[in-house]
FIDREN-567035 format. One record per residue: residue number from 1; residue in one letter; x, y, z of N, C-alpha, C in turn. Coordinates in Angstrom, 2 decimals. Atoms other than C-alpha are relative to their C-alpha. Last residue first. Example, Ala and Ser with C-alpha at 12.3 -4.5 7.8 and 13.67 -1.06 7.14 Angstrom:
REM residues 2
{site 2; S; {-0.82; -1.19; -0.06}; {13.67; -1.06; 7.14}; {-0.77; 1.09; 0.73}}
{site 1; A; {0.89; -1.19; 0.00}; {12.30; -4.50; 7.80}; {0.90; 1.20; 0.00}}
***
This chain:
REM residues 120
{site 120; K; {1.30; -0.89; 0.58}; {-24.96; -3.30; -20.15}; {-0.20; -0.50; -1.75}}
{site 119; N; {1.11; 1.35; -0.13}; {-22.04; -5.28; -18.74}; {-1.13; 0.41; -0.66}}
{site 118; G; {-0.17; 1.24; 1.39}; {-19.76; -2.52; -20.03}; {-0.95; -2.08; 0.28}}
{site 117; A; {0.35; -1.00; 0.92}; {-21.45; -0.19; -17.60}; {0.69; -1.24; -1.00}}
{site 116; D; {1.30; 0.51; 0.47}; {-21.42; -2.33; -14.98}; {-0.54; 0.93; -0.94}}
{site 115; Q; {0.48; 1.01; -0.07}; {-17.66; -2.80; -15.14}; {-1.50; -0.14; -0.28}}
{site 114; L; {-0.95; 1.25; 0.96}; {-16.77; 0.96; -15.22}; {-0.24; -1.20; -0.42}}
{site 113; Y; {0.72; -0.68; 1.34}; {-18.88; 1.64; -12.52}; {-0.15; -0.42; -1.51}}
{site 112; S; {0.91; 0.57; -0.04}; {-17.11; -0.70; -10.59}; {-0.80; 0.59; -0.84}}
{site 111; A; {-0.17; 1.54; 0.55}; {-13.95; 0.58; -11.18}; {-1.37; -0.43; -0.53}}
{site 110; D; {0.40; -0.58; 1.17}; {-15.60; 4.24; -10.25}; {0.50; -1.54; -0.84}}
{site 109; M; {1.18; -0.15; 0.61}; {-16.54; 2.87; -6.91}; {-0.28; 0.57; -1.79}}
{site 108; E; {1.14; 1.20; 0.26}; {-13.41; 1.18; -6.58}; {-1.19; 0.58; -0.57}}
{site 107; C; {-0.97; 0.90; 1.10}; {-11.07; 4.19; -6.83}; {-0.80; -1.01; -0.54}}
{site 106; L; {0.31; -1.05; 0.95}; {-13.33; 6.54; -4.86}; {0.51; -0.71; -1.37}}
{site 105; H; {1.28; 0.25; 0.02}; {-12.70; 3.77; -2.14}; {-0.78; 0.77; -1.58}}
{site 104; L; {0.07; 1.84; 0.13}; {-9.41; 3.77; -2.29}; {-1.15; -0.12; -0.61}}
{site 103; L; {-0.24; -0.44; 1.42}; {-9.23; 8.21; -2.25}; {-0.19; -2.11; -0.46}}
{site 102; D; {1.00; -0.56; 0.87}; {-11.24; 7.15; 1.15}; {0.19; 0.62; -1.39}}
{site 101; E; {0.76; 0.50; -0.33}; {-8.63; 5.31; 2.89}; {-1.66; 0.23; -1.15}}
{site 100; A; {-0.28; 1.33; 1.19}; {-5.81; 6.70; 1.15}; {-1.79; -1.35; 0.01}}
{site 99; K; {0.12; -0.61; 0.79}; {-7.17; 9.79; 3.55}; {0.13; -0.62; -1.29}}
{site 98; K; {0.93; -0.11; 0.31}; {-8.16; 7.93; 6.41}; {0.00; 0.70; -1.34}}
{site 97; T; {1.06; -1.03; -0.85}; {-4.74; 6.64; 6.56}; {-1.28; 0.68; -0.74}}
{site 96; L; {0.26; -0.96; 0.78}; {-3.70; 3.01; 5.32}; {-0.43; 0.96; 0.88}}
{site 95; T; {1.17; -0.03; 0.04}; {-1.24; 1.42; 7.19}; {-1.04; 1.13; -1.18}}
{site 94; Y; {1.54; -1.18; 0.40}; {2.08; 0.55; 7.40}; {-0.97; 0.05; -0.26}}
{site 93; W; {1.58; 0.80; 0.23}; {4.94; -1.38; 9.65}; {-0.76; 1.41; -1.16}}
{site 92; Y; {0.84; -1.07; 0.30}; {9.05; -0.37; 8.78}; {-1.54; -0.55; 0.30}}
{site 91; T; {1.11; 0.32; 1.51}; {11.40; -3.42; 9.45}; {-1.46; 1.10; 0.88}}
{site 90; R; {-0.22; -1.57; 0.08}; {14.52; -1.40; 12.06}; {-1.92; -0.54; -1.12}}
{site 89; D; {0.74; 0.43; 1.39}; {14.48; -5.45; 14.10}; {-0.64; 1.83; -0.37}}
{site 88; Y; {-1.35; 0.04; 0.92}; {17.24; -4.45; 17.05}; {-0.73; 0.19; -1.44}}
{site 87; G; {0.25; -0.84; 0.84}; {14.00; -4.45; 19.06}; {1.54; 0.86; -0.74}}
{site 86; K; {-1.85; -0.03; -0.59}; {13.09; -7.59; 18.57}; {0.17; 1.60; 0.04}}
{site 85; K; {-0.05; 0.63; -0.45}; {9.32; -7.64; 18.31}; {0.91; 0.19; 0.68}}
{site 84; N; {-0.81; 1.30; -0.31}; {8.74; -5.25; 16.09}; {0.17; -0.55; 1.29}}
{site 83; Y; {0.36; 0.76; -1.02}; {5.88; -2.86; 16.09}; {0.78; -1.68; -0.19}}
{site 82; R; {-0.89; 1.25; 0.15}; {7.10; -0.08; 14.23}; {-0.78; -0.50; 0.90}}
{site 81; G; {-0.23; 0.70; -1.43}; {4.73; 1.92; 12.80}; {1.43; -0.50; -0.55}}
{site 80; L; {-1.17; 1.08; -0.23}; {4.38; 4.17; 9.56}; {-0.17; 0.22; 0.90}}
{site 79; Q; {0.02; 0.09; -1.48}; {0.72; 5.67; 7.80}; {1.70; -0.61; 0.22}}
{site 78; L; {-0.15; 1.25; -0.78}; {0.09; 5.82; 4.43}; {0.64; 0.45; 1.26}}
{site 77; M; {0.86; 0.45; 0.10}; {-1.50; 8.62; 2.14}; {0.30; -1.18; 0.81}}
{site 76; G; {0.86; 0.79; -1.04}; {-0.19; 11.22; 4.18}; {-0.68; -1.04; -0.66}}
{site 75; E; {1.50; 0.18; 0.92}; {1.41; 12.80; 1.16}; {-1.30; -0.35; 1.36}}
{site 74; D; {0.38; -1.14; -0.65}; {4.74; 12.39; 3.81}; {-1.16; 1.04; -1.14}}
{site 73; V; {0.59; -0.91; -1.11}; {3.60; 9.08; 3.76}; {0.25; 1.36; 0.59}}
{site 72; L; {2.00; 0.74; -0.40}; {3.10; 7.90; 0.26}; {0.04; 0.73; 1.52}}
{site 71; H; {0.83; -0.65; 0.47}; {6.54; 9.67; -0.44}; {-1.33; 0.21; 0.53}}
{site 70; N; {-0.66; -1.31; -0.17}; {8.68; 7.82; 1.73}; {-1.13; 1.62; -0.49}}
{site 69; L; {0.69; 0.40; -1.44}; {7.10; 5.04; 0.53}; {0.12; 0.97; 0.38}}
{site 68; A; {1.82; -0.21; 0.25}; {7.91; 5.81; -2.82}; {-0.80; -0.19; 1.04}}
{site 67; R; {-0.02; -1.06; 1.41}; {11.84; 6.95; -2.34}; {-1.68; 0.40; -0.01}}
{site 66; R; {0.05; -1.33; -1.33}; {12.17; 4.14; 0.23}; {-0.40; 1.41; -0.76}}
{site 65; I; {1.29; 0.10; -0.83}; {10.79; 1.85; -3.04}; {0.19; 0.54; 1.48}}
{site 64; Q; {1.54; -1.13; 0.63}; {13.35; 4.33; -5.43}; {-1.76; -1.10; 0.98}}
{site 63; Y; {0.20; -1.56; -0.44}; {16.14; 3.15; -3.50}; {-1.46; 0.85; -0.31}}
{site 62; V; {0.51; 0.39; -1.66}; {15.40; -0.86; -2.87}; {0.26; 1.45; 0.19}}
{site 61; S; {-1.42; 0.17; -1.31}; {15.35; -0.56; -6.49}; {-0.32; -0.42; 1.22}}
{site 60; L; {-0.45; -1.53; -0.36}; {12.28; -1.24; -8.55}; {1.38; -0.30; 0.77}}
{site 59; Y; {0.18; -0.57; 1.47}; {11.32; -4.22; -11.16}; {0.68; 1.69; 0.36}}
{site 58; K; {-1.79; -0.87; 0.78}; {12.45; -6.16; -8.53}; {-0.27; -0.05; -1.15}}
{site 57; H; {0.09; -1.37; 0.47}; {8.54; -5.46; -6.59}; {1.07; -0.22; -0.36}}
{site 56; P; {0.62; -0.05; 1.09}; {7.46; -8.76; -5.52}; {0.11; 1.44; -0.81}}
{site 55; G; {1.42; 0.19; -0.13}; {10.08; -9.74; -3.97}; {-1.10; 0.16; -1.00}}
{site 54; D; {-0.20; 1.77; 0.33}; {13.49; -9.11; -3.63}; {-0.80; -1.30; -0.73}}
{site 53; A; {-0.45; -0.29; 1.27}; {12.66; -5.18; -3.85}; {0.75; -1.13; -0.26}}
{site 52; L; {1.22; -1.09; 1.01}; {10.03; -5.35; -1.82}; {0.83; -0.27; -0.86}}
{site 51; E; {1.28; 0.94; 0.58}; {11.96; -7.79; 0.52}; {-0.19; 0.31; -1.57}}
{site 50; Q; {-0.78; 1.01; 0.98}; {15.01; -5.31; 0.31}; {-0.85; -0.35; -0.54}}
{site 49; A; {-0.15; -0.71; 1.35}; {12.37; -2.23; 1.19}; {1.17; -1.07; -0.83}}
{site 48; S; {-1.07; -0.68; 0.00}; {11.50; -4.08; 4.51}; {0.54; 0.70; -1.89}}
{site 47; N; {-1.60; 0.65; 0.84}; {8.50; -5.83; 4.58}; {0.58; 1.13; -0.06}}
{site 46; Y; {-0.93; -0.66; -0.60}; {5.08; -5.23; 7.51}; {1.66; -0.09; -1.34}}
{site 45; V; {-0.73; 0.64; 1.52}; {1.71; -4.62; 6.41}; {0.96; 0.36; 0.71}}
{site 44; W; {-1.47; -0.78; 0.03}; {-0.76; -2.49; 9.36}; {0.13; -1.87; -0.76}}
{site 43; Y; {-0.93; 0.74; 0.56}; {-4.37; -3.13; 10.52}; {1.38; 0.76; -0.34}}
{site 42; K; {0.94; 0.62; 1.42}; {-6.28; -0.62; 12.85}; {1.47; -1.09; -0.48}}
{site 41; G; {1.16; -0.68; 0.33}; {-6.99; 0.48; 16.98}; {0.32; -0.44; -2.01}}
{site 40; D; {0.64; -0.85; 0.34}; {-3.67; 0.06; 17.87}; {-1.22; 0.92; -0.58}}
{site 39; H; {-0.44; -0.19; -0.86}; {-2.37; -2.94; 16.42}; {-0.32; 2.05; 0.37}}
{site 38; Y; {0.86; -1.46; -0.05}; {-3.69; -5.49; 14.44}; {0.60; 1.00; 1.40}}
{site 37; N; {-0.50; -0.57; -0.37}; {-2.01; -7.67; 12.50}; {0.23; 1.24; 0.64}}
{site 36; R; {-1.78; 0.64; -0.51}; {-3.31; -10.42; 11.58}; {0.12; 1.55; 0.18}}
{site 35; N; {-0.67; -0.21; -1.24}; {-7.28; -10.56; 11.62}; {1.23; 0.06; 1.39}}
{site 34; D; {-0.47; 1.60; -0.98}; {-7.37; -12.63; 9.15}; {-0.38; 0.35; 0.87}}
{site 33; R; {1.36; 0.88; -0.31}; {-10.33; -9.60; 7.03}; {0.59; -1.13; 1.11}}
{site 32; R; {1.42; -0.76; -0.41}; {-8.18; -6.84; 8.29}; {-1.13; -1.37; -0.16}}
{site 31; N; {-0.31; -0.02; -1.11}; {-4.88; -8.54; 7.49}; {-1.33; 0.03; 0.67}}
{site 30; R; {-0.48; 1.19; -0.30}; {-5.95; -9.29; 4.05}; {0.19; 0.10; 1.43}}
{site 29; R; {1.03; 0.67; -0.29}; {-7.23; -5.42; 4.15}; {-0.02; -1.82; -0.25}}
{site 28; V; {0.44; -0.74; -1.03}; {-3.90; -4.15; 4.84}; {-1.50; -0.87; -0.17}}
{site 27; W; {-0.54; 0.63; -1.89}; {-2.25; -6.77; 2.93}; {-0.66; 0.15; 0.71}}
{site 26; Y; {0.25; 1.42; 0.19}; {-3.92; -5.23; -0.70}; {0.29; -1.10; 1.41}}
{site 25; A; {0.92; 0.08; -0.43}; {-3.20; -2.00; 0.52}; {-1.33; -1.65; 0.11}}
{site 24; I; {0.30; -0.31; -1.21}; {-0.04; -2.57; 0.52}; {-1.50; 0.12; 0.54}}
{site 23; H; {-0.74; 0.54; -0.79}; {0.27; -3.61; -2.69}; {-0.57; -0.01; 1.29}}
{site 22; Y; {0.42; 1.22; 0.76}; {-1.84; -1.05; -4.14}; {0.57; -0.90; 0.31}}
{site 21; F; {1.93; -0.22; -0.17}; {-0.19; 1.29; -2.70}; {-0.14; -0.86; -0.08}}
{site 20; L; {0.15; 0.89; -1.25}; {3.38; -0.38; -3.83}; {-1.23; 0.93; 0.67}}
{site 19; T; {0.22; 1.47; 0.03}; {2.12; -0.05; -7.41}; {-0.26; -0.70; 1.80}}
{site 18; A; {1.57; 0.64; 0.51}; {1.01; 3.39; -7.17}; {-0.20; -1.36; 0.14}}
{site 17; E; {1.25; -0.64; -1.34}; {4.05; 5.15; -5.41}; {-1.48; -1.38; -0.29}}
{site 16; A; {0.12; 0.77; -1.17}; {5.79; 3.29; -8.15}; {-0.51; -0.26; 0.81}}
{site 15; L; {0.81; 2.04; 0.36}; {3.37; 4.64; -10.94}; {1.13; -0.33; 0.63}}
{site 14; G; {-0.55; 0.54; 0.67}; {3.48; 8.33; -9.29}; {0.11; -1.40; -0.02}}
{site 13; F; {-1.54; 0.51; -0.19}; {1.94; 10.19; -6.83}; {1.31; -0.75; -0.37}}
{site 12; E; {0.56; -1.14; -0.90}; {-1.79; 12.10; -8.35}; {2.52; -0.09; 0.52}}
{site 11; E; {-0.57; -1.10; 0.62}; {-1.10; 10.12; -11.85}; {0.45; 1.23; 1.39}}
{site 10; A; {-0.91; 0.47; 1.37}; {-0.61; 6.66; -10.68}; {-0.33; 1.84; 0.16}}
{site 9; I; {-1.41; -0.91; -0.74}; {-2.92; 7.80; -7.64}; {1.31; -0.38; -0.44}}
{site 8; E; {-0.12; -1.58; -0.83}; {-5.67; 8.47; -10.08}; {0.99; 0.05; 0.85}}
{site 7; K; {-0.54; -1.07; 0.65}; {-4.74; 5.23; -12.27}; {-0.24; 1.89; 0.68}}
{site 6; H; {1.47; -0.62; 0.09}; {-5.31; 2.57; -9.22}; {1.01; 1.83; -1.54}}
{site 5; F; {0.12; -0.51; -1.62}; {-2.59; -0.20; -9.14}; {-1.22; 0.95; -0.81}}
{site 4; M; {1.06; -1.24; -0.31}; {-1.74; -3.39; -10.54}; {-0.05; 1.14; 1.02}}
{site 3; Y; {0.18; -1.44; -0.10}; {0.80; -5.64; -11.67}; {-0.86; 0.83; 0.19}}
{site 2; I; {1.15; -1.23; 0.68}; {0.28; -9.13; -13.11}; {0.44; 1.16; 0.99}}
{site 1; M; {0.52; -1.08; -0.87}; {3.34; -11.55; -12.94}; {-0.77; 1.55; -0.11}}
***
């Protein structure tokens, strides 16, 4: 499996944060495209730290995932929610903040510029 992240996000927040951020950004955008998981005017993605550690981020421990996600929330990159149907379900839901969307847009503009420069 290939893992992707934005260099600027890794430099500012850390490598684990950057890979998890990219994963969440991908799924938030995919949910927006598919009109899924829409709550309170935003599209969300949900996963427990255990599911992320058992699945797409096996190279990180549950502790590392929790720490990285909390760091992204504390830094204003992710917003935390709870939209579970069962009251006992404590799975967190995540969405991108305005700050994150703006930074993501700048990173993508840089990548587009570099791609265009390589085609000339």
